[in-house]
Structures are given as structure tokens and as C-alpha cells.
C-alpha positions as CSV (number, residue, x, y, z in Angstrom):
1,M,16.9,-2.6,31.5
2,L,20.1,-1.2,30.1
3,T,21.3,2.1,31.7
4,G,22.5,4.9,29.7
5,S,26.2,3.9,30.0
6,E,25.3,0.3,28.8
7,I,23.5,1.6,25.8
8,I,26.6,3.6,24.7
9,K,28.8,0.6,25.3
10,E,26.4,-1.7,23.3
11,V,26.1,0.8,20.4
12,E,29.9,1.1,20.2
13,S,30.1,-2.8,20.2
14,G,27.6,-2.9,17.5
15,N,24.9,-4.8,19.4
16,I,22.5,-1.7,19.1
17,T,22.3,0.3,15.9
18,I,21.0,4.0,16.3
19,I,21.7,6.1,13.2
20,P,22.4,8.9,13.7
21,F,23.7,8.5,17.2
22,D,23.8,11.4,19.7
23,E,25.2,10.7,23.1
24,K,23.5,13.8,24.4
25,A,20.1,12.0,23.7
26,I,21.3,9.5,26.3
27,N,19.1,9.4,29.6
28,P,19.6,7.4,32.8
29,N,18.0,4.3,31.3
30,S,16.9,5.0,27.7
31,I,17.6,7.3,24.7
32,N,15.6,9.9,23.3
33,L,14.5,9.7,19.5
34,T,13.3,12.5,17.3
35,L,10.5,13.3,15.2
36,S,11.0,13.2,11.5
37,K,9.7,15.7,9.2
38,T,6.9,13.4,7.5
39,L,3.5,12.9,8.8
40,F,0.7,10.8,7.5
41,V,-2.8,12.2,8.1
42,L,-5.3,9.3,8.1
43,E,-8.5,9.9,6.3
44,G,-11.9,8.8,6.3
45,E,-13.1,5.5,8.1
46,L,-10.5,3.0,9.0
47,D,-11.4,-0.5,8.0
48,M,-9.3,-3.6,9.1
49,R,-9.9,-5.2,5.7
50,L,-8.8,-2.2,3.5
51,P,-5.6,-0.2,3.1
52,C,-5.6,3.1,5.0
53,R,-6.1,6.2,3.2
54,Y,-4.0,9.1,4.1
55,R,-2.3,12.4,2.9
56,E,1.3,13.1,3.4
57,V,2.4,16.4,5.1
58,T,6.0,17.7,5.5
59,I,6.3,19.6,8.8
60,P,7.5,23.0,7.9
61,P,10.1,25.0,10.1
62,E,7.2,26.8,11.6
63,G,5.7,23.8,13.0
64,Y,2.5,21.8,12.0
65,R,-0.7,22.1,14.0
66,L,-2.2,18.7,15.3
67,V,-5.8,18.9,16.3
68,P,-7.8,16.6,18.4
69,G,-9.8,13.8,16.7
70,E,-7.2,13.5,13.9
71,A,-5.0,10.4,13.6
72,Y,-1.4,11.0,12.6
73,L,1.5,8.7,11.8
74,G,5.1,9.9,12.2
75,S,8.3,8.2,12.2
76,T,11.7,8.6,14.1
77,V,14.7,10.2,12.4
78,E,16.8,7.6,14.0
79,Y,17.2,4.2,12.3
80,I,17.2,1.7,15.1
81,G,17.7,-2.0,15.7
82,T,19.3,-4.7,17.7
83,D,19.4,-8.5,17.3
84,K,20.5,-9.0,21.0
85,F,17.9,-7.0,23.3
86,G,14.4,-6.4,23.8
87,S,13.0,-2.9,23.6
88,T,10.2,-0.6,23.8
89,Y,9.2,2.9,22.8
90,C,7.1,5.2,24.9
91,G,6.7,9.0,24.9
92,R,8.6,11.3,26.9
93,S,7.2,13.1,30.0
94,S,7.6,16.6,28.3
95,T,5.6,15.7,25.4
96,G,3.0,13.9,27.7
97,R,2.7,17.0,29.6
98,L,1.5,18.6,26.3
99,F,-1.1,15.9,26.0
100,I,0.9,14.5,22.9
101,K,0.8,10.8,22.5
102,S,3.3,9.4,20.1
103,Q,2.6,5.8,20.9
104,I,-1.0,4.5,21.3
105,D,-0.6,0.8,21.2
106,A,2.6,-0.4,19.4
107,G,5.4,0.3,21.9
108,H,6.8,-3.1,21.8
109,V,9.9,-3.6,19.5
110,D,10.7,-7.1,18.8
111,V,14.2,-8.2,18.9
112,G,15.5,-8.3,15.1
113,F,13.5,-5.2,14.1
114,H,15.5,-2.7,12.2
115,G,14.2,0.5,10.8
116,H,12.7,3.7,11.6
117,L,9.7,3.4,14.2
118,T,6.3,4.4,13.1
119,L,4.6,6.7,15.6
120,E,0.8,6.8,16.4
121,I,0.3,10.3,17.1
122,E,-2.8,12.1,18.7
123,V,-3.4,15.0,20.8
124,T,-5.9,16.0,23.3
125,R,-5.7,19.8,22.7
126,P,-4.5,21.6,19.6
127,C,-0.7,21.5,19.8
128,R,2.0,22.6,17.2
129,I,4.6,20.1,16.7
130,Y,8.2,20.3,15.1
131,A,10.3,18.1,13.1
132,G,13.6,17.2,14.9
133,V,12.2,17.4,18.4
134,H,12.8,14.6,21.0
135,I,9.3,13.0,20.9
136,G,10.0,9.8,22.6
137,Q,12.4,7.4,24.3
138,W,13.8,3.9,23.3
139,I,14.2,1.4,26.3
140,L,16.2,-1.6,25.8
141,Y,16.4,-4.5,28.2
142,E,18.0,-8.1,28.4
143,L,16.3,-11.1,27.1
144,T,16.1,-14.5,28.8
145,G,16.1,-17.7,26.8
146,D,17.3,-18.4,23.3
147,I,16.7,-15.9,20.6
148,D,15.5,-18.4,18.0
149,M,13.5,-16.0,15.7
150,L,14.2,-12.5,14.6
151,Y,11.5,-9.9,13.8
152,S,13.5,-9.3,10.5
153,S,12.6,-12.7,9.2
154,V,8.9,-12.7,10.1
155,G,7.7,-9.0,10.6
156,N,5.7,-6.7,8.2
157,Y,7.5,-3.4,8.9
158,T,11.1,-4.0,9.2
159,G,13.3,-1.6,7.4
160,Q,10.7,1.1,7.1
161,T,12.0,4.5,6.5
162,I,8.8,6.6,6.7
163,P,5.6,6.2,8.5
164,V,3.9,2.8,7.5
165,P,0.1,2.5,7.9
166,S,-1.4,-0.7,9.1
167,K,-0.9,-3.8,7.0
168,M,-3.7,-5.8,8.9
169,W,-5.9,-5.8,5.6
170,K,-3.3,-8.2,4.3
171,S,-4.3,-10.6,6.7
172,F,-7.6,-10.9,5.3
173,L,-6.4,-11.8,1.7
174,V,-7.3,-15.4,0.9
175,D,-5.0,-17.3,-1.5
176,K,-7.3,-18.6,-4.3
177,E,-4.9,-21.0,-5.9
């Protein structure tokens, strides 16, 4: 696992991309990431064979009230990426203590991913959130073995700039040629 000082060194050397980069967001062995102003509120029944329906919400300066039972997709302000390190995203203890989950099941970030992370957000109690808050943290670690494949060459979500709903439905499409 990379320490905060090592993250700074690797950002400066170009092995880790974080745009914008704020040294004040560095922790002992992670970097805080902030919540963008765009939220997608998923609507209706979710079906793996169908694209998700959602409505887009812009978080106003006075915040946006999240309610239990709703499914929200957010994204990070920061554009992140690395072709050298493995990494994970997880919530911060401060948001966890407000019972805000910002990562339900997709915390692994493959080597070669470059983009804004999509966050799966849900709350246990009604809670007001604000754009620009430190919502979670990015943790990087050394990989063992050769890096012979990058996510950017095989992944569905690289380069994303806003929350991106599941593309699982595409795996059900059958080529009829």
C-alpha cells in the first residue's frame, strides 16, 4: 500500500493521475476524493437485461436530501488513473458515521482505469449531502507480476466523466449476424 508521501511522489513522476490534485487531501496511506455536483437517481425496477432508468439531479449549494430506499449514482470531481498500481475506493469514516455508503460493491479499480469514479450511494437515514465534500478515499498498492492487460483496453467504463449506470444489459445482447 502506498503511503501519502509515496502517492505525492508518484503523482509528481506521472505514474498516478489525479486532476485536480490537492496535497491537502493526502492521508497517511490514501487520498480523499470529492463528490461532484451530478447525481443520478435510479428509477423503477432494475433489470440486468435492460438499461437503467434514472433522472439527473444537480446538487444545489444548500445540499440535496438523500432518503433511505433510493439508489443514487454519483461521481468524483477528480479524474484519476494509473497504469502502474492497483487501487481501491472506499468511503471515509466521517461519511460512514453519517451512514452514507458511497461504494456498495464496486470498490476495486483496475490498473489502467482512467476517469471519474462512479459512486454507488445509499443512506440508512435521511441525510443532506453537498457537492465538493470529501466523500471517500482512493488507496493505491503495488502489483506483483507483469501488467499484461490494462482496463483501458478491455473495460466498459474507462474515461467516464459523469456517473455511469450499469452496462450489464449489453452482456445479454446476442450478435445475430
